[in-house]
C-alpha positions in Angstrom: -15.3 -12.4 -51.9 -15.3 -11.6 -55.6 -19.1 -12.1 -55.7 -19.6 -9.4 -53.0 -17.4 -6.9 -54.9 -19.2 -7.6 -58.1 -22.5 -6.9 -56.4 -21.2 -3.6 -55.1 -20.0 -2.6 -58.5 -23.4 -3.4 -60.0 -25.2 -1.4 -57.3 -22.9 1.6 -57.8 -23.6 1.5 -61.5 -27.3 1.3 -61.0 -27.2 4.3 -58.7 -24.8 6.3 -61.0 -23.0 7.8 -58.0 -19.4 7.1 -58.7 -16.9 9.9 -58.4 -18.1 13.0 -60.2 -16.5 13.9 -63.5 -14.5 17.1 -63.7 -16.7 20.1 -63.3 -15.6 23.6 -64.0 -16.6 26.0 -61.3 -18.1 29.3 -62.6 -18.0 32.6 -60.8 -21.7 32.9 -60.0 -22.3 33.1 -56.2 -23.6 30.0 -54.6 -26.9 31.5 -53.5 -27.6 32.6 -57.1 -27.0 29.1 -58.4 -29.2 27.7 -55.7 -32.0 30.1 -56.5 -31.8 29.1 -60.1 -31.8 25.4 -59.1 -34.9 26.0 -56.9 -36.8 27.7 -59.8 -38.3 24.5 -61.0 -36.5 23.9 -64.3 -36.4 20.6 -66.1 -34.5 17.6 -64.9 -31.6 17.9 -67.3 -31.2 21.6 -66.5 -31.6 20.9 -62.8 -28.7 18.3 -62.9 -26.5 20.8 -64.7 -27.3 23.6 -62.2 -26.8 21.2 -59.3 -23.4 20.2 -60.7 -22.5 23.9 -61.2 -23.5 24.7 -57.6 -21.5 21.8 -56.2 -18.5 22.7 -58.3 -18.6 26.2 -57.0 -18.9 24.9 -53.4 -15.8 22.7 -53.9 -13.6 25.7 -54.7 -15.2 28.1 -52.2 -13.1 29.5 -49.4 -14.1 29.4 -45.7 -15.8 32.8 -45.8 -17.9 31.9 -48.8 -18.8 28.6 -47.3 -19.9 30.3 -44.0 -22.0 32.8 -46.0 -23.6 29.9 -47.8 -24.5 28.2 -44.5 -26.0 31.5 -43.4 -28.1 31.6 -46.6 -29.4 28.1 -45.8 -30.2 29.1 -42.2 -31.8 32.4 -42.8 -33.2 32.5 -46.4 -34.3 28.9 -46.6 -35.7 28.5 -43.1 -39.1 27.3 -42.0 -41.9 30.0 -42.3 -43.7 29.8 -38.9 -46.6 31.9 -40.1 -47.2 29.7 -43.2 -46.9 26.6 -41.0 -49.5 28.0 -38.5 -51.9 28.9 -41.3 -51.5 25.5 -42.9 -52.1 23.8 -39.5 -55.3 25.8 -38.9 -56.6 24.9 -42.4 -55.9 21.2 -41.8 -57.5 21.3 -38.4 -60.6 22.8 -39.9 -61.0 20.4 -42.9 -58.8 17.3 -42.4 -58.6 17.2 -46.2 -55.9 15.6 -48.3 -54.9 18.9 -50.0 -54.7 20.7 -46.7 -52.5 17.9 -45.3 -50.3 18.2 -48.4 -49.9 22.0 -47.8 -49.2 21.4 -44.1 -46.5 18.9 -44.9 -44.9 21.3 -47.4 -45.1 24.1 -44.8 -43.5 21.9 -42.2 -40.4 21.3 -44.2 -37.7 24.0 -44.5 -37.0 24.8 -48.2 -33.4 24.0 -47.7 -34.3 20.3 -47.6 -35.6 20.5 -51.2 -32.5 22.3 -52.2 -30.3 19.5 -50.8 -32.4 17.0 -52.7 -31.9 18.9 -55.9 -28.2 19.2 -55.3 -28.1 15.5 -54.9 -29.3 15.1 -58.5 -25.7 15.9 -59.7 -23.4 13.0 -60.4 -21.4 12.6 -57.3 -23.8 14.9 -55.4 -24.1 12.6 -52.4 -20.3 12.6 -51.9 -20.2 16.4 -52.1 -23.1 16.7 -49.6 -21.4 14.4 -47.1 -18.3 16.5 -47.4 -20.4 19.7 -47.0 -21.8 18.4 -43.7 -18.2 18.1 -42.3 -17.7 21.8 -43.0 -21.2 22.6 -41.6 -20.4 20.7 -38.3 -17.2 22.7 -38.0 -19.0 26.0 -38.7 -21.8 25.1 -36.1 -19.2 25.0 -33.4 -18.7 28.7 -34.0 -22.3 29.6 -34.8 -24.6 27.2 -32.8 -27.7 28.3 -34.6 -26.4 26.5 -37.7 -27.5 23.4 -35.9 -30.9 24.1 -37.5 -29.4 23.4 -40.9 -27.6 20.3 -39.7 -31.0 18.9 -38.6 -32.0 18.9 -42.3 -28.8 17.2 -43.4 -29.2 14.5 -40.7 -32.9 14.0 -41.6 -32.1 13.4 -45.3 -29.0 11.3 -44.7 -30.9 9.0 -42.4 -33.1 8.2 -45.4 -30.4 8.1 -48.1 -28.2 5.9 -46.0 -30.8 3.6 -44.5 -30.1 -0.1 -44.0 -31.9 -1.1 -47.2 -29.2 0.7 -49.3 -26.2 -0.7 -47.5 -24.0 -3.6 -48.8 -22.0 -5.8 -46.4 -18.6 -6.8 -47.8 -15.7 -8.7 -46.3 -12.4 -7.0 -46.7 -9.3 -9.2 -46.9 -5.7 -9.0 -48.2 -6.9 -9.4 -51.8 -9.2 -6.3 -51.6 -8.2 -3.2 -53.7 -5.1 -1.5 -52.4 -6.9 1.9 -52.2 -9.5 0.4 -49.9 -6.8 -1.1 -47.7 -5.2 2.3 -47.4 -8.5 3.8 -46.3 -8.7 1.1 -43.6 -5.3 2.3 -42.2 -6.5 5.9 -42.2 -9.9 5.2 -40.7 -9.0 2.8 -37.9 -10.0 4.6 -34.8 -9.5 2.1 -31.9 -6.1 0.4 -32.4 -3.9 2.3 -34.8 -2.6 0.3 -37.7 1.1 0.8 -37.6 2.1 -0.5 -41.0 1.1 -2.7 -44.0 2.5 -5.7 -42.1 0.2 -4.8 -39.2 -2.8 -4.5 -41.5 -1.9 -7.8 -43.1 -1.9 -9.5 -39.7 -5.5 -8.2 -39.2 -7.1 -9.2 -42.5 -5.0 -12.0 -44.1 -4.9 -14.9 -41.6 -7.7 -17.5 -41.7 -8.7 -16.7 -38.1 -9.2 -13.0 -38.8 -12.2 -11.2 -40.4 -13.0 -7.7 -41.4 -16.4 -6.6 -42.6 -17.7 -3.2 -43.8 -20.8 -1.5 -44.9 -20.7 0.3 -48.3 -23.3 2.5 -50.0 -23.8 2.7 -53.8 -23.0 6.5 -53.6 -19.6 5.7 -52.1 -18.9 2.3 -53.6 -15.1 2.2 -52.8 -15.2 4.0 -49.4 -16.5 2.2 -46.3 -19.1 3.8 -44.0 -18.1 1.6 -41.0 -16.0 -1.5 -40.5 -15.5 -4.1 -37.8 -12.4 -6.3 -37.1 -13.0 -9.8 -35.8 -10.6 -12.3 -34.2 -11.6 -16.0 -34.0 -10.3 -17.4 -30.8 -10.6 -20.3 -28.3 -12.1 -18.7 -25.1 -12.7 -15.1 -24.3 -9.5 -13.0 -24.4 -8.6 -10.6 -21.6 -6.1 -8.4 -23.4 -5.6 -6.9 -26.8 -1.8 -7.7 -27.0 -2.1 -11.4 -28.0 -4.7 -10.5 -30.7 -2.4 -8.0 -32.3 0.9 -9.7 -31.6 3.4 -10.0 -34.5 4.5 -13.5 -33.6 1.1 -15.1 -32.8 0.2 -18.5 -34.3 -2.9 -18.6 -36.4 -5.8 -20.7 -35.3 -7.7 -22.9 -37.7 -11.2 -21.4 -38.0 -12.8 -24.8 -37.2 -11.1 -24.8 -33.9 -12.4 -21.5 -32.8 -15.3 -21.2 -30.4 -15.4 -17.4 -29.9 -15.7 -14.4 -32.2 -14.2 -11.3 -30.8 -15.2 -7.9 -32.1 -12.1 -5.9 -31.1 -12.4 -2.7 -33.2 -15.4 -0.9 -34.7 -14.6 2.3 -36.7 -16.9 4.8 -38.3 -15.3 6.2 -41.4 -17.3 9.2 -42.7 -17.2 12.3 -40.5 -20.1 13.8 -42.6 -22.4 10.9 -41.5 -21.9 11.5 -37.8 -25.1 10.6 -35.9 -26.3 8.2 -38.6 -26.3 4.8 -37.0 -24.7 1.8 -38.8 -23.1 -0.1 -36.0 -26.2 -1.9 -34.8 -27.0 -3.3 -38.2 -23.4 -4.1 -38.9 -22.9 -6.2 -35.7 -26.1 -8.1 -36.2 -25.4 -9.0 -39.8 -21.9 -10.0 -39.1 -23.2 -12.3 -36.3 -25.4 -13.9 -38.9 -22.6 -14.3 -41.4 -20.3 -15.8 -38.8 -23.0 -18.2 -37.6 -23.6 -19.4 -41.1 -19.9 -19.8 -41.9 -18.8 -21.3 -38.5 -21.7 -22.9 -36.8 -19.5 -24.2 -33.9 -19.0 -20.6 -32.6 -20.8 -20.4 -29.3 -19.6 -17.0 -27.9 -19.7 -13.5 -29.4 -17.9 -10.8 -27.5 -16.2 -7.5 -27.9 -12.8 -6.6 -26.4 -12.8 -2.8 -26.3 -11.2 0.2 -24.4 -13.3 2.2 -21.9 -12.7 5.7 -23.4 -14.0 7.9 -20.6 -12.7 5.9 -17.6 -9.5 7.8 -16.9 -11.3 11.1 -16.9 -14.1 9.9 -14.7 -11.5 8.4 -12.2 -9.8 11.8 -12.0 -13.1 13.3 -10.9 -13.5 10.8 -8.0 -12.3 11.2 -4.4 -11.2 7.6 -4.5 -8.1 7.1 -6.6 -6.1 4.0 -7.7 -3.9 3.0 -4.7 -0.6 1.2 -4.8 -2.1 -1.8 -3.0 -3.7 -4.2 -5.4 -4.1 -1.5 -8.1 -5.5 -4.0 -10.6 -8.4 -5.0 -8.4 -9.2 -1.4 -7.6 -9.1 -0.4 -11.3 -11.5 -3.2 -12.2 -13.9 -2.1 -9.3 -13.7 1.6 -10.5 -14.3 0.5 -14.1 -17.4 -1.5 -13.0 -18.8 1.5 -11.1 -18.2 3.7 -14.1 -19.9 1.4 -16.5 -22.8 0.5 -14.3 -23.4 3.6 -12.2 -22.0 6.7 -13.9 -24.8 8.4 -15.8 -25.2 11.2 -18.4 -27.8 13.9 -17.8 -30.3 11.9 -19.8 -30.0 8.9 -17.5 -28.1 6.7 -19.9 -24.6 5.5 -19.1 -21.9 8.1 -19.3 -19.7 6.0 -21.4 -20.6 6.3 -25.2 -19.3 2.8 -26.1 -21.4 1.3 -23.3 -24.5 3.1 -24.6 -23.9 1.7 -28.0 -23.5 -1.9 -27.1 -26.1 -2.0 -24.4 -28.7 -0.5 -26.8 -27.7 -3.2 -29.2 -28.6 -5.9 -26.6 -25.2 -6.8 -25.2 -24.3 -7.4 -21.6 -21.3 -6.1 -19.7 -19.6 -9.5 -19.4 -16.1 -8.9 -17.9 -13.6 -6.2 -17.1 -9.8 -6.6 -17.4 -6.9 -4.6 -16.0 -3.6 -4.4 -17.8 -5.4 -5.3 -21.0 -4.3 -2.4 -23.3 -0.8 -1.1 -22.4 -0.5 1.1 -25.5 0.0 4.8 -24.8 -3.6 5.5 -25.9 -5.0 2.7 -23.8 -3.2 3.9 -20.7 -4.3 7.5 -21.3 -8.0 6.8 -21.8 -8.6 3.9 -19.4 -5.4 3.2 -17.4 -5.1 0.0 -19.5 -8.5 -1.4 -18.6 -10.7 -3.1 -21.3 -14.2 -4.6 -21.3 -16.0 -7.5 -22.9 -19.5 -6.9 -24.0 -21.2 -10.2 -24.8 -23.8 -10.7 -27.5 -25.9 -13.8 -26.7 -28.1 -14.3 -29.8 -30.8 -15.9 -27.5 -30.9 -12.8 -25.2 -30.1 -9.9 -27.5 -33.7 -8.8 -28.0 -34.6 -9.1 -24.3 -31.4 -7.2 -23.2 -32.2 -4.5 -25.7 -35.8 -4.1 -24.4 -34.6 -4.1 -20.8 -32.2 -1.3 -21.6 -34.4 0.7 -24.0 -37.5 0.8 -21.7 -35.8 1.4 -18.3 -32.1 2.1 -19.1 -31.4 -1.0 -16.9 -27.9 -2.3 -17.6 -27.6 -6.0 -18.1 -24.3 -7.2 -16.6 -22.7 -10.5 -15.5 -22.7 -11.4 -11.9 -18.9 -11.0 -11.6 -19.1 -7.5 -12.9 -21.9 -6.6 -10.5 -19.9 -8.1 -7.6 -17.0 -5.7 -8.5 -19.1 -2.7 -7.7 -19.5 -4.0 -4.1 
């Protein structure tokens, strides 16, 4: 994988977005620094002002940060009257200049401020961290969601698929990166360095991540893959300490058993769809004998949903009843928008997977028992049917499921 890391280093150098050098924070209030930055000075001066503003942000206390978000929301908001006037002018002329003015009026000035802040070396990293604080503040002041719309709009462009680099992570990857994997793992906690080694070192294990040139050493999202014979029905054998490794040439199945988003400041920016599809291509090229691609994942909202039902898990044949309840939850429980209530199901169904199988007693960890009474689900990615499945789900929210899963509902 040395070639992949070399490519990442090259891209990070080209984008000049490595960690920012030490910046001394002055005492000027953040809004004053931002007004100066928006005054239209030259590029060099703008980079210095952007660096000064972000340095000030990094040492600001909670009160100053909340005041800054209020400044973004109130002082740099959209001007409805200017937008209405520009709309009327464009309706009357349909001219290029009028369209230009309309587009300017339709964009809150805070978007331009964020672009200028991003000129600073390390600016993208600071803005991603800033959004974490914004999301927290918006829970107390919901109208700050207006500001978050602008962060989300810009991040969707700055972190689009064209800028992302896929890298494989293995035991020879930098130690700092491996430490981040331990911290970011969100599905099956990594208990120790030995546990991590069992996930990335054996020849029948793979880990892939997306990186961005602005964060060259910090993954955006990563997926862990087990190469197996047959579709597994429990997570225990995959994570077992004493398991015997399988020669990759003997594997017929690739199991995506953990997908973790890493950057809280990029919440809502979708990477998983592209990650799974590209990893499928990489595995197909490396191991053409693989015929089956599935997940093995928890069902996060199942236990809560069951607690809301009149029918509970009985002592008689509890495993069969749990599987039936899980099938009803995945296929029939809906969110207000008509999509499946389960967020993991929404993600994989929208990617073109089918609900392939449901297993009881599959995750006996404390977390697995708490969130889904130990049940797990296989979503299957059939390369020949992914696009059709996606269209079926996207156009009618129709859930594609194997016959055995549908039979469980009845």
